[in-house]
VOPAGU-2260 file (C-alpha; in pm, 1 decimal, decimal comma):
REM VOPAGU-2260
SITE   aa  ch    i         X         Y         Z
SITE  MET   A    0   10199,5   15141,3    -923,2
SITE  ALA   A    1    9996,0   15306,4   -1194,5
SITE  GLU   A    2   10064,9   15652,8   -1025,2
SITE  PHE   A    3   10408,1   15603,4   -1126,0
SITE  ARG   A    4   10326,7   15652,1   -1480,7
SITE  PHE   A    5   10415,8   16013,1   -1578,2
SITE  GLY   A    6   10348,2   16235,7   -1873,1
SITE  PRO   A    7   10622,2   16484,3   -1859,3
SITE  LYS   A    8   10540,2   16800,8   -2107,1
SITE  THR   A    9   10936,2   16925,5   -2142,7
SITE  ARG   A   10   11255,9   16790,4   -2140,3
SITE  SER   A   11   11321,6   16960,1   -1796,4
SITE  ASP   A   12   11014,4   16793,1   -1658,8
SITE  LEU   A   13   11142,2   16431,6   -1818,6
SITE  GLU   A   14   11489,6   16466,5   -1651,2
SITE  GLN   A   15   11312,5   16572,7   -1295,2
SITE  VAL   A   16   11098,5   16263,0   -1335,4
SITE  VAL   A   17   11334,5   16017,8   -1450,1
SITE  TYR   A   18   11640,9   16089,0   -1285,2
SITE  ARG   A   19   11471,4   16245,0    -917,8
SITE  THR   A   20   11113,6   16179,4    -880,7
SITE  TYR   A   21   11105,1   15806,2   -1061,1
SITE  ILE   A   22   11380,9   15662,3    -842,0
SITE  CYS   A   23   11256,4   15795,5    -523,9
SITE  GLN   A   24   10915,4   15737,0    -553,0
SITE  ILE   A   25   10949,5   15370,2    -665,3
SITE  SER   A   26   11209,6   15288,6    -382,8
SITE  ARG   A   27   10952,5   15407,8    -128,7
SITE  PHE   A   28   10710,9   15206,1    -272,7
SITE  LEU   A   29   10934,4   14883,8    -265,5
SITE  ASP   A   30   11022,1   14960,2      77,3
SITE  ALA   A   31   10681,4   15023,6     195,5
SITE  HIS   A   32   10582,6   14659,9      46,4
SITE  GLY   A   33   10864,9   14495,0     220,3
SITE  ILE   A   34   11089,2   14437,0     -62,9
SITE  PRO   A   35   11466,7   14525,9     -21,3
SITE  ASN   A   36   11599,5   14717,6    -316,4
SITE  VAL   A   37   11874,2   14906,7    -448,1
SITE  LEU   A   38   11933,1   15143,6    -746,8
SITE  TRP   A   39   12187,2   14943,8    -978,7
SITE  GLY   A   40   12363,6   15067,7   -1281,1
SITE  GLU   A   41   12183,2   15342,8   -1477,5
SITE  LEU   A   42   11837,6   15371,7   -1319,9
SITE  MET   A   43   11810,0   15012,6   -1252,1
SITE  LEU   A   44   11632,8   14897,5    -938,0
SITE  ASN   A   45   11765,0   14571,4    -820,1
SITE  ALA   A   46   11483,8   14423,1    -626,0
SITE  SER   A   47   11465,7   14103,5    -443,6
SITE  HIS   A   48   11215,3   13859,8    -569,7
SITE  SER   A   49   10855,8   13878,4    -450,4
SITE  PRO   A   50   10532,1   13798,4    -587,6
SITE  ARG   A   51   10424,3   14134,0    -455,2
SITE  ASP   A   52   10646,1   14337,2    -689,2
SITE  ARG   A   53   10454,3   14327,1   -1022,1
SITE  PRO   A   54   10338,1   14703,5   -1079,3
SITE  ALA   A   55    9954,5   14711,1   -1144,3
SITE  GLY   A   56    9831,9   14933,0   -1405,9
SITE  CYS   A   57   10172,3   14959,3   -1603,6
SITE  PRO   A   58   10156,6   14848,3   -1980,4
SITE  PRO   A   59   10402,2   14555,4   -2036,0
SITE  CYS   A   60   10671,0   14576,3   -2303,4
SITE  GLN   A   61   10501,7   14547,9   -2673,4
SITE  SER   A   62   10799,6   14392,8   -2821,1
SITE  GLY   A   63   10765,7   14041,8   -2687,7
SITE  SER   A   64   11038,0   13848,2   -2838,1
SITE  LEU   A   65   11167,2   14130,6   -3028,0
SITE  CYS   A   66   11256,7   14323,6   -2699,7
SITE  PRO   A   67   11630,6   14463,5   -2718,2
SITE  PHE   A   68   11680,4   14288,8   -2404,2
SITE  TYR   A   69   11670,4   13964,1   -2559,3
SITE  HIS   A   70   11866,9   14033,9   -2881,1
SITE  PRO   A   71   12169,1   13773,3   -2909,5
SITE  TYR   A   72   12418,0   14089,1   -2923,0
SITE  SER   A   73   12260,4   14294,6   -2675,4
SITE  SER   A   74   12490,7   14436,9   -2385,3
SITE  ARG   A   75   12245,8   14503,2   -2141,4
SITE  ALA   A   76   12155,1   14310,4   -1840,9
SITE  ILE   A   77   11814,1   14123,6   -1883,4
SITE  PRO   A   78   11571,7   14205,8   -1627,7
SITE  TYR   A   79   11332,4   13943,0   -1487,1
SITE  ALA   A   80   11056,7   14184,5   -1542,4
SITE  HIS   A   81   11015,5   14533,1   -1664,9
SITE  PHE   A   82   10755,1   14771,8   -1724,0
SITE  ASN   A   83   10664,7   15091,8   -1914,9
SITE  LEU   A   84   10656,9   15418,4   -1690,3
SITE  VAL   A   85   10747,4   15719,7   -1905,1
SITE  ASP   A   86   10622,8   15789,0   -2256,8
SITE  ARG   A   87   10871,4   15918,1   -2483,4
SITE  GLY   A   88   10659,4   15917,4   -2802,8
SITE  PRO   A   89   10613,1   15699,0   -3124,0
SITE  LEU   A   90   10870,1   15439,8   -3163,5
SITE  ASP   A   91   11163,9   15541,6   -3393,8
SITE  PHE   A   92   11210,9   15220,4   -3587,2
SITE  TYR   A   93   11233,0   15133,7   -3967,3
SITE  LYS   A   94   10940,9   14895,8   -3930,9
SITE  PRO   A   95   10716,8   15009,8   -3636,3
SITE  GLU   A   96   10430,4   14817,4   -3738,5
SITE  ILE   A   97   10587,6   14473,8   -3638,8
SITE  PHE   A   98   10567,4   14580,0   -3292,5
SITE  GLY   A   99   10192,3   14616,5   -3296,8
SITE  GLU   A  100    9929,1   14902,4   -3317,7
SITE  ASN   A  101   10070,3   15274,6   -3230,3
SITE  PRO   A  102   10425,3   15131,2   -3071,6
SITE  ARG   A  103   10545,3   15378,6   -2832,1
SITE  GLU   A  104   10915,1   15422,3   -2672,7
SITE  TRP   A  105   10940,1   15441,6   -2298,9
SITE  TYR   A  106   11144,4   15474,1   -2009,8
SITE  THR   A  107   11102,5   15135,6   -1816,0
SITE  LEU   A  108   11117,2   15026,2   -1451,0
SITE  GLU   A  109   11362,2   14720,6   -1476,2
SITE  LEU   A  110   11372,8   14476,6   -1197,0
SITE  PHE   A  111   11642,7   14224,4   -1128,5
SITE  LYS   A  112   11710,2   13968,7    -887,4
SITE  LYS   A  113   12011,2   14004,3    -655,4
SITE  SER   A  114   12130,9   13681,9    -732,0
SITE  ASP   A  115   12195,5   13791,3   -1109,0
SITE  VAL   A  116   12371,7   14106,8   -1038,8
SITE  LEU   A  117   12480,3   14149,9    -705,1
SITE  TRP   A  118   12532,4   13772,2    -579,2
SITE  GLY   A  119   12846,6   13871,9    -409,9
SITE  ALA   A  120   12722,4   14160,8    -178,7
SITE  PRO   A  121   12570,4   14123,6     156,7
SITE  GLU   A  122   12176,5   14124,6     174,1
SITE  ILE   A  123   12004,1   14451,0      92,2
SITE  PRO   A  124   11866,3   14615,1     399,2
SITE  LEU   A  125   11512,5   14710,6     420,6
SITE  GLY   A  126   11471,7   15094,2     436,2
SITE  PRO   A  127   11787,9   15325,4     468,2
SITE  PRO   A  128   12129,1   15178,9     552,0
SITE  THR   A  129   12297,3   15237,0     856,0
SITE  PRO   A  130   12555,0   15540,1     900,4
SITE  ASN   A  131   12903,0   15449,4     750,5
SITE  ASP   A  132   12766,8   15122,8     593,1
SITE  PRO   A  133   13055,1   14990,5     364,7
SITE  ASP   A  134   12810,4   14839,7     117,3
SITE  TYR   A  135   12524,7   15047,5      52,9
SITE  TRP   A  136   12503,6   15403,3      32,9
SITE  THR   A  137   12229,7   15630,8     -55,7
SITE  VAL   A  138   12183,8   15867,9    -365,4
SITE  ASN   A  139   12205,3   16191,1    -153,0
SITE  ASP   A  140   12540,6   16055,3      35,1
SITE  ASP   A  141   12766,4   16357,7     100,8
SITE  ARG   A  142   13053,5   16133,1     -46,3
SITE  LEU   A  143   12934,3   16144,1    -400,7
SITE  PRO   A  144   13047,3   16433,9    -610,6
SITE  GLU   A  145   12745,3   16685,2    -673,8
SITE  VAL   A  146   12692,6   16718,7   -1065,8
SITE  ALA   A  147   12419,2   16918,7   -1257,5
SITE  ILE   A  148   12124,0   16718,5   -1342,1
SITE  GLU   A  149   12190,8   16747,3   -1716,4
SITE  TYR   A  150   12464,8   16502,2   -1674,7
SITE  HIS   A  151   12249,9   16245,9   -1502,6
SITE  LEU   A  152   12555,4   16167,6   -1270,0
SITE  GLY   A  153   12655,9   16209,9    -905,3
SITE  ARG   A  154   12481,6   16300,1    -577,3
SITE  ILE   A  155   12118,2   16380,0    -614,2
SITE  VAL   A  156   12080,5   16666,1    -361,3
SITE  ASP   A  157   11721,2   16703,9    -373,4
SITE  ALA   A  158   11648,9   16357,7    -332,0
SITE  ASP   A  159   11343,7   16336,3     -94,3
SITE  TYR   A  160   11389,4   15978,3     -12,1
SITE  PRO   A  161   11706,9   15768,3      92,6
SITE  VAL   A  162   11727,5   15556,8    -221,5
SITE  LYS   A  163   11992,4   15320,3    -180,9
SITE  ILE   A  164   12277,6   15224,3    -392,3
SITE  PRO   A  165   12587,3   14982,1    -374,7
SITE  SER   A  166   12872,5   15149,6    -240,0
SITE  PRO   A  167   13164,9   15221,2    -512,3
SITE  ALA   A  168   13363,0   14935,0    -399,8
SITE  ARG   A  169   13054,0   14675,4    -413,0
SITE  PHE   A  170   12967,2   14826,6    -754,1
SITE  ALA   A  171   13334,1   14764,2    -872,1
SITE  GLU   A  172   13316,5   14405,1    -732,2
SITE  SER   A  173   12980,8   14310,1    -907,4
SITE  LEU   A  174   13127,4   14481,8   -1222,5
SITE  THR   A  175   13418,6   14252,5   -1195,9
SITE  LEU   A  176   13185,4   13938,9   -1110,6
SITE  LEU   A  177   12961,0   14010,9   -1401,3
SITE  TYR   A  178   13253,9   14056,7   -1642,1
SITE  PHE   A  179   13418,7   13692,9   -1543,7
SITE  ARG   A  180   13069,0   13535,7   -1567,0
SITE  ASP   A  181   12963,9   13673,3   -1906,5
SITE  ASN   A  182   13282,5   13715,8   -2100,4
SITE  PHE   A  183   13428,1   13356,1   -2024,5
SITE  PRO   A  184   13499,9   13101,3   -2171,8
SITE  GLU   A  185   13415,7   13300,9   -2496,5
SITE  GLU   A  186   13383,1   13688,6   -2554,5
SITE  THR   A  187   13040,2   13831,9   -2567,9
SITE  ALA   A  188   12901,6   14192,4   -2610,5
SITE  ARG   A  189   12755,4   14189,9   -2230,1
SITE  GLY   A  190   13124,2   14095,8   -2128,4
SITE  HIS   A  191   13271,2   14391,0   -2317,7
SITE  HIS   A  192   12998,8   14626,9   -2174,1
SITE  TRP   A  193   13096,1   14499,5   -1805,2
SITE  ASP   A  194   13479,4   14566,3   -1920,5
SITE  SER   A  195   13428,9   14903,0   -2033,2
SITE  LEU   A  196   13219,6   15021,2   -1718,6
SITE  LEU   A  197   13506,2   14838,9   -1520,2
SITE  MET   A  198   13759,3   15103,6   -1686,9
SITE  ASP   A  199   13497,8   15377,5   -1554,6
SITE  MET   A  200   13527,3   15256,9   -1210,7
SITE  LYS   A  201   13913,6   15280,8   -1264,1
SITE  VAL   A  202   13857,3   15660,8   -1289,1
SITE  PHE   A  203   13639,3   15657,4    -983,6
SITE  LEU   A  204   13935,8   15477,3    -789,4
SITE  LYS   A  205   14213,1   15737,7    -908,6
SITE  LYS   A  206   14022,7   16071,1    -981,6
SITE  HIS   A  207   13734,3   16073,1    -710,3
SITE  ARG   A  208   13900,5   15837,4    -453,2
SITE  LEU   A  209   13530,7   15720,7    -382,7
SITE  PHE   A  210   13689,9   15372,6    -280,9
SITE  GLU   A  211   14046,2   15229,9    -239,2
SITE  LEU   A  212   14186,8   14889,4    -342,1
SITE  LYS   A  213   14180,3   14793,0      15,5
SITE  ASP   A  214   13808,6   14829,7      10,1
SITE  LEU   A  215   13757,5   14522,3    -261,5
SITE  PRO   A  216   13777,2   14162,3    -202,4
SITE  SER   A  217   14118,5   13985,1    -284,9
SITE  ARG   A  218   14032,6   13845,0    -613,0
SITE  THR   A  219   13869,1   14176,0    -748,4
SITE  ARG   A  220   14153,6   14361,7    -575,8
SITE  SER   A  221   14404,2   14168,1    -795,1
SITE  TRP   A  222   14211,2   14218,6   -1101,3
SITE  PHE   A  223   14222,5   14590,2   -1051,3
SITE  GLU   A  224   14598,8   14585,9    -977,0
SITE  PHE   A  225   14641,7   14382,3   -1300,8
SITE  LEU   A  226   14423,7   14660,4   -1478,8
SITE  ASP   A  227   14656,3   14924,6   -1383,5
SITE  LYS   A  228   14951,7   14749,1   -1581,8
SITE  PRO   A  229   14986,9   14825,6   -1951,9
SITE  PRO   A  230   14915,7   14493,6   -2107,6
SITE  GLY   A  231   14785,4   14422,5   -2468,1
SITE  ASN   A  232   14455,6   14281,9   -2501,9
SITE  LYS   A  233   14561,6   13932,6   -2552,9
SITE  THR   A  234   14756,3   13950,0   -2237,1
SITE  GLN   A  235   14426,1   14074,8   -2056,7
SITE  GLY   A  236   14264,8   13770,9   -2238,7
SITE  ARG   A  237   14477,1   13518,2   -2133,4
SITE  MET   A  238   14499,6   13659,4   -1759,5
SITE  GLY   A  239   14102,0   13684,5   -1765,4
SITE  ARG   A  240   14061,5   13336,6   -1862,0
SITE  LYS   A  241   14292,9   13226,1   -1560,1
SITE  PHE   A  242   14101,2   13448,0   -1326,6
SITE  ALA   A  243   13768,0   13317,1   -1462,2
SITE  MET   A  244   13864,4   12943,9   -1408,7
SITE  ALA   A  245   13981,2   13015,7   -1048,0
SITE  MET   A  246   13696,0   13215,2    -962,2
SITE  ARG   A  247   13451,5   12928,6   -1099,7
SITE  ARG   A  248   13648,4   12655,7    -914,6
SITE  ALA   A  249   13590,7   12879,3    -593,3
SITE  GLY   A  250   13232,3   12910,4    -648,1
SITE  GLU   A  251   13259,3   13283,7    -670,0
SITE  VAL   A  252   13109,1   13296,4   -1004,8
SITE  PRO   A  253   12851,2   13077,8   -1150,1
SITE  MET   A  254   12955,9   12821,7   -1426,0
SITE  ARG   A  255   12738,0   12996,8   -1673,3
SITE  SER   A  256   12534,2   13312,9   -1736,9
SITE  PRO   A  257   12153,5   13305,3   -1687,7
SITE  TRP   A  258   12162,9   13549,5   -1971,3
SITE  PRO   A  259   12190,1   13412,3   -2338,0
SITE  SER   A  260   12441,6   13589,6   -2538,2
SITE  ALA   A  261   12591,2   13529,8   -2874,4
SITE  VAL   A  262   12970,9   13475,0   -2892,5
SITE  LEU   A  263   13147,7   13754,3   -3082,3
SITE  GLY   A  264   13361,6   13670,0   -3406,7
SITE  LEU   A  265   13338,9   13381,4   -3639,8
SITE  PRO   A  266   13442,0   13033,8   -3515,9
SITE  GLU   A  267   13732,2   13016,1   -3742,6
SITE  TRP   A  268   13852,5   13366,5   -3612,3
SITE  ARG   A  269   13818,6   13258,8   -3249,4
SITE  GLU   A  270   14013,1   12946,3   -3300,8
SITE  GLU   A  271   14273,8   13153,7   -3480,4
SITE  LEU   A  272   14304,1   13390,8   -3174,3
SITE  ARG   A  273   14341,3   13111,6   -2932,9
SITE  GLN   A  274   14613,9   12943,0   -3133,9
SITE  TRP   A  275   14796,9   13257,6   -3166,5
SITE  GLY   A  276   14733,0   13339,3   -2795,0
SITE  LYS   A  277   14920,2   12986,4   -2728,7
SITE  LYS   A  278   15177,0   13062,0   -2954,5
SITE  GLU   A  279   15243,1   13410,1   -2801,3
SITE  GLU   A  280   15248,7   13251,2   -2445,3
SITE  GLU   A  281   15490,5   13001,9   -2524,6
SITE  GLU   A  282   15725,3   13262,1   -2680,9
SITE  MET   A  283   15683,8   13473,9   -2354,5
SITE  ARG   A  284   15776,8   13136,5   -2148,9
SITE  LYS   A  285   16075,2   13087,4   -2352,9
SITE  GLU   A  286   16172,9   13436,6   -2328,5
SITE  ALA   A  287   16137,4   13418,1   -1947,0
SITE  GLU   A  288   16363,1   13121,7   -1950,8
SITE  LYS   A  289   16610,0   13262,6   -2177,3
SITE  VAL   A  290   16636,1   13585,5   -1935,4
SITE  LYS   A  291   16656,1   13333,4   -1613,1
SITE  GLU   A  292   16945,1   13166,4   -1779,6
SITE  GLU   A  293   17144,0   13472,2   -1859,3
SITE  MET   A  294   17103,1   13557,7   -1514,4
SITE  ARG   A  295   17232,1   13237,1   -1390,8
SITE  LYS   A  296   17527,7   13275,8   -1605,5
SITE  LYS   A  297   17577,4   13600,6   -1475,7
SITE  GLN   A  298   17587,3   13504,4   -1101,5
SITE  GLU   A  299   17829,5   13205,7   -1192,1
SITE  GLU   A  300   18086,0   13441,0   -1377,3
SITE  VAL   A  301   18047,5   13665,4   -1040,3
SITE  LYS   A  302   18100,4   13376,8    -819,0
SITE  GLU   A  303   18418,7   13268,8   -1045,6
SITE  GLU   A  304   18561,7   13621,8   -1020,4
SITE  GLN   A  305   18526,5   13637,5    -660,4
SITE  THR   A  306   18708,2   13296,4    -587,4
SITE  ALA   A  307   18964,7   13396,6    -839,9
């Protein structure tokens, strides 16, 4: 895969390489070597594990244990392998020397296991998906909006290879599962990142109509319906914990994330928030009982008036 290392001279060349040439050539290479793959997230190729998928001739990451992927408060998904492809110049860091001699910044090829990011989706097909496949589309699918290359979004009209992507419904499902896996029982930066992407998918649902609620699995659909309501953050946290527990019991979400992540907030703050949440939940329960009792009394009054 050494031929996939590029040295673009201008910003325009860089955009063309990274957001067009890059993904098409790599997807073609993986398909040719019998490795099912799909573009996932922002220029991330989700590849099934295979001993043949380690690129030759690409310099490995220079950062070692200091790589941002492994920072305890990182919000990024952690690939099982990543390789440098596009040189962006000298590393802009306050102590670049700790990364070795002449450290550079790179656009990287990041390989993920399907079982880490898309475990709820059907198996990835080798080669182009069938027409009207509900689970996998291509980057030049006519259903995607066409956006200028500068925005790095939308349909890639000039793609010269049918690079696969999860359908919007499958991507929404994967983000929901990742959110419940990585943000419970304790909140993490990575869990918050999945939550922010879920908000973006709500825009796709309402504005672009790229998928409908009926296209989602029942649990994901229920969560999107809940997100349409205007609850407070604490209400979302309580409901999220209930969803996460139910999904773990049903085997829909792993018991723990394969990616280590530091818990947000100090222990005493988290305990205070938990106690606050319990108190608020108890107050809401009492208020609901009060309303129910008032309705019962009114019904009795109506019956008494009718029998008088």
